[in-house]
C-alpha positions in Angstrom: -34.1 83.6 -35.7 -31.4 85.3 -33.8 -33.2 84.6 -30.5 -33.5 80.9 -31.5 -29.7 80.7 -32.1 -29.0 82.2 -28.7 -31.3 79.6 -27.0 -29.7 76.7 -28.9 -26.2 78.0 -28.1 -27.1 78.4 -24.5 -28.5 74.8 -24.4 -25.3 73.5 -26.0 -23.2 75.2 -23.4 -25.3 73.8 -20.7 -25.0 70.3 -22.2 -21.2 70.6 -22.5 -21.0 71.8 -18.9 -23.1 68.9 -17.7 -21.0 66.4 -19.7 -17.8 67.8 -18.4 -19.1 68.0 -14.9 -20.3 64.4 -15.2 -17.0 63.2 -16.5 -15.0 65.0 -13.8 -17.2 64.4 -10.9 -17.7 60.7 -11.5 -16.0 58.5 -8.8 -12.6 57.4 -10.1 -9.4 56.1 -8.7 -6.2 58.1 -8.7 -4.3 55.0 -9.9 -5.0 51.3 -10.3 -2.6 48.4 -10.7 -3.1 44.8 -11.8 -1.8 42.8 -8.8 -1.7 39.1 -7.8 -1.0 36.9 -4.8 2.5 35.5 -4.3 3.2 31.9 -3.3 6.6 30.8 -1.9 8.2 27.4 -2.7 10.1 26.3 0.4 12.7 23.6 0.9 11.0 20.4 2.3 14.4 19.0 3.4 17.9 20.2 3.9 20.5 19.5 1.2 22.0 20.7 -2.1 19.7 22.4 -4.5 19.8 21.5 -8.2 17.7 23.8 -10.4 17.5 25.2 -13.9 18.2 28.8 -14.6 14.9 30.6 -15.0 14.4 34.1 -16.1 12.4 36.4 -13.9 8.9 36.6 -15.2 9.1 33.2 -17.1 5.8 31.2 -17.1 5.4 28.0 -15.1 2.6 25.5 -15.2 1.0 23.9 -12.1 3.0 20.8 -11.2 6.0 21.8 -13.3 9.4 20.7 -11.9 11.4 23.6 -10.5 14.4 21.7 -9.2 15.5 19.0 -6.8 17.2 18.8 -3.4 19.6 16.0 -2.5 20.8 15.2 1.0 23.7 12.7 1.0 23.8 12.6 4.8 20.3 11.3 5.3 20.1 8.8 8.2 19.6 5.3 6.9 20.9 3.2 9.8 17.5 1.9 10.7 16.9 0.9 7.1 20.2 -1.0 7.1 19.2 -2.8 10.3 15.9 -3.8 8.9 17.5 -5.1 5.7 20.0 -7.2 7.9 17.1 -8.6 9.9 15.2 -9.5 6.8 18.3 -11.3 5.4 18.6 -13.3 8.6 14.9 -14.2 8.5 15.2 -15.2 4.8 18.2 -17.4 5.7 16.2 -19.1 8.5 13.3 -19.6 6.2 15.6 -21.3 3.7 17.1 -23.5 6.4 13.7 -24.6 7.7 12.5 -25.3 4.1 15.5 -27.5 3.5 15.1 -29.3 6.8 11.4 -29.9 6.1 12.3 -31.2 2.6 15.0 -33.5 4.0 12.7 -35.0 6.7 9.9 -35.4 4.2 12.3 -37.5 2.0 13.2 -39.6 5.0 9.6 -40.1 5.9 8.8 -41.2 2.4 11.6 -43.8 2.6 10.5 -45.0 6.0 6.9 -45.3 4.7 8.1 -47.4 1.9 10.1 -49.6 4.3 7.1 -49.9 6.6 4.8 -50.9 3.7 7.3 -53.5 2.5 7.7 -54.8 6.0 3.9 -55.0 6.5 3.4 -56.8 3.2 6.2 -59.3 3.9 5.1 -59.9 7.5 1.5 -60.5 6.4 2.8 -63.0 3.8 5.0 -64.7 6.4 2.1 -65.0 8.9 -0.2 -66.2 6.1 2.4 -69.0 5.4 2.6 -69.9 9.1 -1.2 -70.1 9.3 -1.3 -72.3 6.2 1.3 -74.5 7.7 -0.6 -74.7 11.0 -3.8 -75.7 9.0 -1.8 -78.4 7.2 -0.6 -79.7 10.5 -4.2 -79.8 11.8 -5.1 -81.9 8.8 -2.2 -84.3 9.4 -3.1 -84.5 13.1 -6.7 -85.2 12.4 -5.7 -88.0 10.0 -3.5 -89.4 12.8 -6.3 -89.1 15.3 -8.7 -90.9 12.9 -6.0 -93.7 12.3 -5.4 -94.0 16.1 -9.1 -94.2 16.8 -9.5 -96.9 14.2 -6.5 -98.9 15.6 -7.9 -98.4 19.1 -11.3 -99.8 18.1 -9.8 -102.9 16.5 -7.4 -103.4 19.5 -10.3 -103.1 21.8 -12.3 -105.8 20.0 -9.3 -108.2 19.8 -8.5 -107.6 23.5 -12.1 -108.4 24.4 -11.9 -111.7 22.5 -8.6 -112.5 24.1 -6.8 -112.4 20.8 -4.5 -109.5 21.8 -2.6 -108.9 25.0 -3.7 -106.0 27.2 -0.2 -104.4 26.9 -0.7 -103.9 23.2 -4.1 -102.3 23.9 -2.6 -99.8 26.3 0.1 -98.9 23.9 -2.5 -98.2 21.1 -4.6 -96.1 23.5 -1.6 -94.1 24.5 -0.9 -93.5 20.8 -4.4 -92.3 20.3 -4.1 -89.8 23.2 -0.9 -88.5 21.9 -2.5 -88.0 18.4 -5.4 -86.1 20.0 -3.0 -83.9 22.0 -1.0 -83.1 18.8 -4.3 -82.2 17.0 -5.3 -79.9 19.9 -1.8 -78.3 19.8 -2.1 -77.8 16.0 -5.4 -76.1 16.4 -4.0 -73.8 19.1 -1.1 -72.8 16.9 -3.5 -72.2 14.0 -5.8 -70.0 16.1 -2.7 -68.0 17.3 -1.4 -67.6 13.8 -4.8 -66.4 12.6 -5.0 -63.8 15.4 -1.5 -62.5 14.6 -2.3 -62.4 10.9 -5.5 -60.4 11.4 -3.6 -58.0 13.7 -0.9 -57.6 11.1 -3.4 -56.8 8.4 -4.8 -54.0 10.7 -1.3 -52.7 11.1 -0.6 -54.1 14.6 2.1 -56.6 14.9 2.1 -59.1 17.8 5.1 -61.0 18.9 8.0 -61.3 21.3 10.9 -58.9 21.3 9.3 -55.9 19.5 6.5 -53.4 19.9 3.1 -53.3 18.3 4.7 -51.2 15.4 7.9 -51.8 13.5 10.9 -49.5 14.0 10.3 -47.6 10.7 6.8 -46.7 11.8 8.1 -45.5 15.2 10.6 -43.3 13.3 7.8 -41.9 11.1 5.8 -40.9 14.2 8.8 -39.1 15.7 9.7 -37.4 12.4 6.0 -36.4 11.9 6.1 -34.5 15.2 9.4 -32.9 14.2 7.8 -31.9 10.8 4.9 -30.2 12.6 7.3 -28.2 14.8 9.4 -27.2 11.8 6.4 -26.1 9.7 5.1 -24.0 12.6 8.6 -22.4 12.9 8.6 -21.9 9.1 5.2 -20.1 9.1 6.4 -17.9 11.9 9.6 -17.0 10.1 7.7 -16.3 6.9 5.3 -14.0 8.7 8.3 -12.2 10.3 10.0 -11.9 6.9 6.8 -10.4 5.4 6.4 -7.9 8.3 10.1 -6.9 7.9 9.5 -6.4 4.1 6.6 -4.0 4.8 8.7 -2.1 7.4 11.6 -1.9 5.0 9.3 -0.4 2.3 8.0 2.1 4.8 11.5 3.0 6.0 12.9 3.2 2.5 10.1 5.7 1.6 11.0 7.7 4.7 14.7 7.7 3.8 14.0 8.6 0.2 11.9 11.6 1.4 14.7 12.7 3.6 17.4 12.1 1.0 15.7 13.6 -2.0 12.9 15.9 -2.7 11.3 17.2 -5.9 10.4 20.9 -6.1 7.3 21.6 -8.2 5.1 24.6 -8.9 1.8 24.7 -6.9 0.3 27.3 -9.2 0.1 28.3 -12.8 1.9 31.6 -12.9 5.3 33.3 -13.4 8.6 33.4 -11.6 8.7 36.5 -9.5 11.8 36.1 -7.4 14.6 33.5 -7.2 16.0 33.3 -3.6 18.4 30.4 -4.0 20.5 29.3 -7.0 21.7 26.0 -8.4 24.3 24.3 -6.3 23.5 26.1 -3.0 23.1 24.3 0.2 19.7 25.1 1.7 18.0 24.3 5.0 14.6 22.8 5.6 11.9 25.4 5.4 14.1 27.9 3.6 12.4 30.2 0.9 13.6 29.2 -2.6 11.4 30.7 -5.2 8.4 33.1 -5.2 5.8 32.6 -7.9 2.9 34.8 -9.0 -0.5 33.0 -9.0 -2.0 34.2 -12.2 -5.4 32.9 -11.3 -5.6 35.3 -8.4 -5.1 38.5 -10.4 -6.9 41.5 -8.8 -6.8 45.2 -9.2 -5.5 47.3 -6.3 -6.1 51.1 -6.3 -6.4 54.1 -4.1 -9.2 56.8 -4.0 -9.9 60.0 -2.3 -11.6 60.1 1.0 -14.8 61.6 -0.6 -15.0 58.7 -3.1 -14.0 56.1 -0.5 -16.9 57.0 1.8 -19.4 56.4 -1.0 -18.2 52.9 -1.7 -19.2 49.6 -0.2 -18.2 45.9 -0.7 -20.1 44.4 -3.6 -20.5 47.6 -5.6 -19.8 47.4 -9.3 -16.7 49.0 -10.8 -14.9 49.3 -14.1 -11.2 49.0 -14.7 -9.8 50.7 -17.8 -6.2 49.6 -18.9 -4.0 52.5 -19.8 -2.3 50.6 -22.6 -5.2 50.1 -24.9 -8.2 51.5 -23.0 -9.9 48.1 -22.8 -12.6 48.0 -20.1 -13.1 45.2 -17.6 -16.1 45.0 -15.3 -15.4 44.2 -11.6 -16.7 44.1 -8.1 -15.3 45.8 -4.9 -14.1 43.0 -2.6 -12.2 44.9 0.0 -12.1 48.4 1.5 -8.8 48.6 3.5 -8.8 52.4 4.1 -5.6 54.5 4.5 -2.2 53.2 5.5 -3.1 49.7 4.4 0.5 48.5 4.0 0.3 45.2 5.8 -2.3 43.7 3.4 0.3 43.9 0.6 2.8 41.6 2.2 1.7 38.6 0.1 1.0 40.6 -3.1 3.4 41.1 -6.0 3.1 44.9 -6.2 3.7 46.9 -3.0 2.0 50.3 -2.6 3.9 53.6 -2.9 3.9 56.4 -0.4 1.3 58.4 -2.3 -0.9 55.3 -2.5 -0.8 54.8 1.3 -1.7 58.4 1.8 -5.1 57.8 0.1 -7.7 55.1 0.7 -7.1 51.5 -0.5 -9.7 49.6 -2.5 -9.5 46.1 -4.1 -11.4 44.9 -7.2 -12.1 41.4 -8.4 -12.5 41.1 -12.1 -13.2 37.6 -13.5 -13.0 38.9 -17.1 -9.6 40.3 -16.3 -8.4 36.8 -15.2 -9.7 35.3 -18.3 -8.1 37.7 -20.7 -5.0 36.1 -22.3 -3.2 39.5 -22.6 -3.9 41.0 -19.2 -4.7 38.0 -17.1 -1.1 37.8 -15.7 0.1 41.2 -16.6 1.0 42.1 -13.1 2.1 45.7 -12.8 -0.1 46.9 -15.7 -1.7 50.2 -14.7 -5.0 51.9 -15.4 -7.9 53.6 -13.7 -11.0 52.4 -12.0 -14.4 54.0 -12.1 -17.3 53.5 -9.8 -20.1 55.5 -11.4 -21.4 55.8 -15.0 -20.1 58.7 -17.1 -21.7 60.4 -20.1 -19.2 59.0 -22.6 -19.2 55.4 -21.4 -21.2 54.3 -24.4 -18.5 55.7 -26.7 -15.8 53.9 -24.7 -17.7 50.6 -25.0 -18.1 51.2 -28.7 -14.4 51.8 -29.2 -13.5 48.9 -27.0 
């Protein structure tokens, strides 16, 4: 029995030594800090800064307004010139529009006059043709009467009942009647030709052209209308082009005269470099923000542990505040004296950190934790090998 107790005690001592050795010899970091990338909001233009007072560490959402810059000395001379040119083009468009409307009114009046003239002239020529046709009928009646008188006179003359002088007089009368009939027919044919031409819109006669004065004016004004409409279309196109150029120039001037500052990340205010009312220059740093979505763990280890690590190895980060465990992956092994890699990170390394070997962990579960996801500066330790009491730590976590 006594021998059995000695064996059990010896085994317990060996187990305790193994556990203690496993806990102490497991690869672990000397220190570990929750870190994050910094982003700087710079001035897009020069001018006076207007911003709200924000406490350091206050949360900001992506796209949230951080302030505004106004530049009252922005160059808008080109914009004013374009506005003046557009005003001149608009005035020319209005002038041409009124001129076209005035000429169109005059053309409508001349068309009415021309239509009235054509109708009255056709009516006049129709009357003349009717008169000529009546004269033909009268002349034909006279010819028939003269022919009858000539036949009777010829019979009487042949019988000796009428002197030859009377016969010659009657024959002369007949010839005159025939000439008058031929003249009436000629006048009727001429009147018919003039009437048909007038109905087609061509007027024949002495002392005027083939078209009345009103139609000649309509032709001249129609040519003028064509020129004015072409000029109007050109001015309208110029005005439209100027309007587009004004919109582009106004956008450029607005960008130079005013600029809105907004957060490009969801994070916290880390440093305010320019305050409300200050005059800033283009490209000047104004605010530094922490990008909470880029939270990482930076730590340092001894040379012995460092040489056993490689990128992609699994690791565990334990927060000092509550002992909560977060799984992670080694993403960078920077070695000793890795000061330059911290220039764009929120927490800079201390002297003791730089004397050891730098390691970076990426922990997606840490970024998703509402309490530690943006707790930049929170400390803890990182472990790279399993330890005997890990199952107890997971249980209590």
